[in-house]
TORPANU-231196 format. One record per residue (C-alpha): x, z, y; chain; residue in one letter. Coordinates in steps of 0.1 Angstrom, whole numbers. Layout:
BEGIN
> x, z, y, chaine, residu
> X, Z, Y, A, a
...
END
This chain:
BEGIN
> x, z, y, chaine, residu
> -667, -28, 488, A, x
> -663, -37, 527, A, x
> -664, -5, 552, A, x
> -696, -11, 566, A, x
> -710, -14, 529, A, x
> -697, 19, 517, A, x
> -713, 38, 552, A, x
> -745, 27, 552, A, x
> -747, 30, 515, A, x
> -780, 50, 504, A, x
> -794, 69, 474, A, x
> -829, 73, 468, A, x
> -839, 112, 472, A, x
> -875, 115, 467, A, x
> -906, 97, 481, A, x
> -895, 72, 509, A, x
> -863, 96, 510, A, x
> -830, 80, 513, A, x
> -798, 101, 511, A, x
> -763, 91, 528, A, x
> -738, 101, 552, A, x
> -724, 97, 582, A, x
> -690, 92, 585, A, x
> -668, 94, 615, A, x
> -653, 58, 605, A, x
> -676, 42, 635, A, x
> -665, 65, 658, A, x
> -666, 65, 700, A, x
> -646, 91, 715, A, x
> -654, 111, 683, A, x
> -690, 104, 682, A, x
> -707, 82, 660, A, x
> -715, 47, 673, A, x
> -755, 47, 680, A, x
> -754, 9, 665, A, x
> -735, 20, 635, A, x
> -763, 51, 632, A, x
> -792, 26, 640, A, x
> -778, 4, 610, A, x
> -779, 30, 585, A, x
> -816, 37, 594, A, x
> -821, 0, 590, A, x
> -807, 0, 554, A, x
> -832, 27, 546, A, x
> -861, 7, 561, A, x
> -852, -27, 546, A, x
> -857, -10, 513, A, x
> -892, -11, 522, A, x
> -899, -47, 527, A, x
> -888, -82, 513, A, x
> -894, -93, 550, A, x
> -860, -106, 571, A, x
> -872, -125, 597, A, x
> -863, -117, 635, A, x
> -860, -80, 626, A, x
> -867, -57, 659, A, x
> -851, -22, 659, A, x
> -855, 6, 682, A, x
> -838, 40, 682, A, x
> -839, 71, 704, A, x
> -810, 91, 699, A, x
> -825, 127, 697, A, x
> -789, 148, 691, A, x
> -755, 141, 681, A, x
> -752, 131, 646, A, x
> -720, 149, 635, A, x
> -698, 137, 602, A, x
> -717, 146, 571, A, x
> -749, 143, 546, A, x
> -780, 128, 562, A, x
> -813, 119, 548, A, x
> -833, 93, 562, A, x
> -876, 95, 559, A, x
> -892, 65, 560, A, x
> -928, 59, 567, A, x
> -951, 27, 567, A, x
> -971, 26, 601, A, x
> -986, -9, 597, A, x
> -987, -42, 580, A, x
> -1004, -78, 584, A, x
> -999, -113, 576, A, x
> -972, -115, 599, A, x
> -952, -80, 604, A, x
> -944, -48, 586, A, x
> -940, -21, 611, A, x
> -919, 14, 603, A, x
> -905, 40, 616, A, x
> -874, 61, 603, A, x
> -860, 98, 608, A, x
> -825, 105, 603, A, x
> -824, 144, 596, A, x
> -795, 166, 592, A, x
> -792, 200, 583, A, x
> -833, 205, 588, A, x
> -826, 185, 623, A, x
> -842, 155, 634, A, x
> -814, 135, 654, A, x
> -827, 98, 656, A, x
> -861, 81, 655, A, x
> -866, 48, 648, A, x
> -891, 21, 645, A, x
> -888, -12, 630, A, x
> -907, -44, 627, A, x
> -901, -71, 604, A, x
> -915, -108, 599, A, x
> -923, -129, 577, A, x
> -905, -163, 575, A, x
> -936, -182, 583, A, x
> -940, -166, 617, A, x
> -910, -188, 628, A, x
> -921, -203, 661, A, x
> -929, -241, 663, A, x
> -909, -252, 696, A, x
> -876, -232, 703, A, x
> -872, -228, 746, A, x
> -840, -211, 755, A, x
> -838, -211, 796, A, x
> -802, -196, 795, A, x
> -769, -208, 786, A, x
> -741, -194, 761, A, x
> -717, -172, 783, A, x
> -686, -191, 794, A, x
> -658, -172, 777, A, x
> -623, -174, 772, A, x
> -607, -188, 740, A, x
> -601, -156, 716, A, x
> -565, -164, 716, A, x
> -569, -156, 754, A, x
> -587, -124, 754, A, x
> -574, -92, 758, A, x
> -578, -69, 723, A, x
> -593, -36, 728, A, x
> -566, -15, 711, A, x
> -569, 13, 680, A, x
> -571, 45, 698, A, x
> -576, 80, 686, A, x
> -612, 89, 681, A, x
> -623, 56, 683, A, x
> -625, 44, 650, A, x
> -651, 16, 654, A, x
> -619, -6, 664, A, x
> -602, 4, 633, A, x
> -629, -21, 619, A, x
> -640, -42, 648, A, x
> -617, -67, 662, A, x
> -631, -66, 698, A, x
> -618, -87, 725, A, x
> -624, -92, 761, A, x
> -624, -118, 786, A, x
> -594, -112, 811, A, x
> -619, -113, 842, A, x
> -637, -84, 831, A, x
> -610, -68, 810, A, x
> -589, -53, 844, A, x
> -602, -15, 842, A, x
> -586, -13, 809, A, x
> -554, -32, 816, A, x
> -544, -24, 847, A, x
> -569, -3, 868, A, x
> -583, -37, 884, A, x
> -622, -31, 890, A, x
> -649, -60, 888, A, x
> -677, -62, 913, A, x
> -698, -69, 883, A, x
> -710, -43, 857, A, x
> -705, -70, 828, A, x
> -680, -72, 799, A, x
> -681, -103, 779, A, x
> -661, -117, 748, A, x
> -658, -118, 710, A, x
> -657, -101, 680, A, x
> -650, -102, 645, A, x
> -646, -79, 615, A, x
> -608, -72, 608, A, x
> -617, -71, 571, A, x
> -638, -103, 567, A, x
> -677, -95, 558, A, x
> -700, -121, 557, A, x
> -727, -110, 588, A, x
> -761, -99, 586, A, x
> -785, -80, 599, A, x
> -767, -47, 597, A, x
> -732, -63, 606, A, x
> -753, -78, 642, A, x
> -766, -41, 650, A, x
> -731, -27, 647, A, x
> -723, -59, 667, A, x
> -750, -58, 696, A, x
> -731, -18, 706, A, x
> -697, -28, 700, A, x
> -683, -32, 731, A, x
> -672, -9, 758, A, x
> -703, 0, 784, A, x
> -705, -29, 806, A, x
> -703, -5, 839, A, x
> -671, 5, 829, A, x
> -657, -31, 840, A, x
> -673, -23, 882, A, x
> -662, 19, 872, A, x
> -635, 26, 851, A, x
> -627, 50, 827, A, x
> -642, 76, 852, A, x
> -675, 77, 833, A, x
> -695, 91, 802, A, x
> -724, 67, 792, A, x
> -745, 83, 763, A, x
> -767, 62, 751, A, x
> -803, 75, 752, A, x
> -826, 47, 736, A, x
> -810, 16, 721, A, x
> -828, -19, 710, A, x
> -820, -51, 691, A, x
> -838, -82, 684, A, x
> -824, -104, 657, A, x
> -831, -139, 659, A, x
> -807, -158, 632, A, x
> -775, -149, 612, A, x
> -743, -165, 618, A, x
> -719, -181, 595, A, x
> -691, -179, 612, A, x
> -665, -150, 615, A, x
> -663, -147, 655, A, x
> -696, -136, 677, A, x
> -696, -146, 714, A, x
> -708, -112, 734, A, x
> -720, -107, 769, A, x
> -735, -68, 782, A, x
> -745, -65, 817, A, x
> -759, -36, 837, A, x
> -780, -48, 873, A, x
> -790, -8, 882, A, x
> -768, 26, 879, A, x
> -798, 43, 895, A, x
> -806, 80, 893, A, x
> -780, 91, 865, A, x
> -794, 62, 848, A, x
> -780, 27, 836, A, x
> -796, -3, 816, A, x
> -775, -27, 797, A, x
> -785, -60, 785, A, x
> -770, -77, 758, A, x
> -764, -111, 740, A, x
> -748, -127, 707, A, x
> -745, -161, 702, A, x
> -723, -180, 678, A, x
> -696, -204, 679, A, x
> -720, -233, 681, A, x
> -738, -218, 710, A, x
> -768, -205, 691, A, x
> -779, -174, 700, A, x
> -779, -148, 674, A, x
> -796, -114, 689, A, x
> -810, -97, 718, A, x
> -803, -59, 728, A, x
> -811, -34, 755, A, x
> -798, 3, 759, A, x
> -809, 30, 784, A, x
> -782, 55, 788, A, x
> -766, 80, 813, A, x
> -742, 74, 837, A, x
> -719, 106, 843, A, x
> -685, 111, 866, A, x
> -659, 120, 844, A, x
> -655, 161, 846, A, x
> -624, 173, 863, A, x
END
């Protein structure tokens, strides 16, 4: 079993309840990654509908999720000819740590015309990009091969900062696994925060809210990604993300709202 499938595995625990476990195998600085946690919630919600087209997920992170048992409670919000909508709550030790919402569309909801007014990001080939190394407490990089374009990797290599708060590059699983909606949820939150490119490793950027809209599932291992922050004000940043496949097809769009905190002494 692939590590991601193992770590989002669930068992029925009652009516609309699912039992799982938050693992420390997908951590960022010792804290469970938000994309991994949302994939765990999505795995529960997906069991309540056969629809899979263009799913949308949004999570509010209320508290940190320690490694250990978790219960996910799923509630249907609405159902129509086009959409199924759900709410899900991740609970640990009788405390709600995450609340999320999910919308699934039927295949018949596919648009009749595709119009894209943006091009895929221009990114150096994976072999020319700089890999994010495996580090203690950053266990997510044990499982994901994340490579940054040299143009935005100076903060990580030699302290050279960029005028733009942007991270772009490639990612794939180190242990091959076909992509699905769960892997794309993780992928859209797997890069270092975009603001580090311009500010360096001098900040803590905890996610408050994370949304991802999946448009299609890739058939190839590599995913091209770009994440951009334009506004760092009032101690808050936004981060807009795009995932593309190797042939230039749009896979997913994401947005995060996070705090920006300077590192303490």
